[in-house]
N, C-alpha and C positions, 0 to 999 in steps of 0.2 A: 521649645518654646516657638508660636507663632507671629509674626509682624503683621501688623495693616498695612496695605498698599497704602502708598504717598497721596494725600489728597492735594491739588491743587484748582485753583481759582479757575483757572482757563484751561485750554488744553494748550496744547504747545504750536507755536507759530514758527515756521521756519525762513528762511530768506537766505538764498544765496549770491556770490558774489566773487568776485577776482579781485586781487591786491593789484592798485593801480602804482604808480611812479610815484603820485603825489602824496601817498602815503607812505613811502620809504622814508628812515630816517637817515641820520649820516655814518650809523653803523648798519645800513645793507637790509634792513629788518624795519617789516611795520613799526611805525613807534607809536609811545604809548597813547597818545591823541589821539591815532588812527581808531583803537578799540575801543576807546572812551565813544568816539562820534559814532559808530559801527552799534557800541551797546542801544542808542539814543537812535538812530536809525532803524533797527529791528523794532524798537517799540514804538516809535511813529507808525511803519509800515505794518505793524500788527493791528494798531489802532485803525489806521483805516481800512483796512481788510477786515473789521465788523461793525465797522460802517460810523465811524467816528475820527472823521478828519479835521484839520483845524479850523473850518469853518462852521462846521457842527459845533464845536465846543465854544467857540464866538459866541452863536446864538444863545446856548446855554449861561452863559457870559461867568464861564470857570474854564481854566486849561490845567494840565496837569505840568508839574515843574519835577525837576530832580532834588529832594530834599539830603540824599546821603547815598554815597557811592561805596559799593564794598567791592576789591578787584584783586582779582589772584591771576597776575601773567606767569602760564605754566610752561609755552613754546613760544618760536616764533615763526612770524610769518612775513612769506620772500615774496617778493615779487612776481606775478605772476600765478600765485598759490589761489587755489578755487577753497573759499571758505564758507562752511554751513555754519550758521547764526540761527542758534535754538532758542525760541525764549518762551516763557510764560509767566500768567500772574498767579504768585505763590497763594498771596492772601490779601483781604480786605481789611480796613479799616473803615471808621467812622468819613474821616477825609482823607486817608490815602490808601497803597497799596505797594505790598513787596515783588518784585519783579525781579526772575531771577533770568541769566543768560549765558549759556556757553558758546564756544567759539570754536568749530574744529575745522581742520583743513581734511577738504572731502574727500582726497585720492586716498586718504587712511586711516579716516576716522580719528586721527591724532588730537586729543583736547589743546587747545594752544590757549585757554582762556575763560576764567571762570565769572560771573557779576550778580550782587546783589546791590538792587537801586530799590531804592523806598522815593517813591512818586506823591506827592502832593497834589490834591486838586485845591485851586487857588480861584480865589473869586476875581475877575478879569479888574473891577472898576476898585475892591479894597487892597488887593493882593493877599487875602488873609483866609485861610484855609476854610476849604466849606466842606459841606455833607456829599460823599460823591452820589448821585440817583441810581434808585434801582435797576433804571435802564440802563445803565454800563454798564455794572455787573453782569446785567443777562447777556449784553451783546458779547463781553467778553469769556461768557459762559461756554457760549456755544463751539461748535467742531466749526472752521471755517474749510 
């Protein structure tokens, strides 16, 4: 039986970083909080890369906020490790999107972490969810 290829709402976006001392916890590896910060950082950088920085969202009158995190810690990142953060928008609904993120150690492509996040577009005046405009969906659908 043949399976259909995975359909994504955006191509994969990649960001590389080096684990710094500020990310290391008392156990000697990157802290859980560092991984969550990296998930947010790569999402923000992806958005900026497709032309949607914070100022543009403010002009729109709405910003994306995380409504839900699902996190799987698979391995440890250590001080000085070079990491590759791969992320993409998996799907859109009226006012939210599901984003997938994978963090790998660049030296051996070992997966260290997976995340699935639900991001909601909310009004900056009411704080309530608002419909995601087609121009945002289109921006993310293009390869960078």
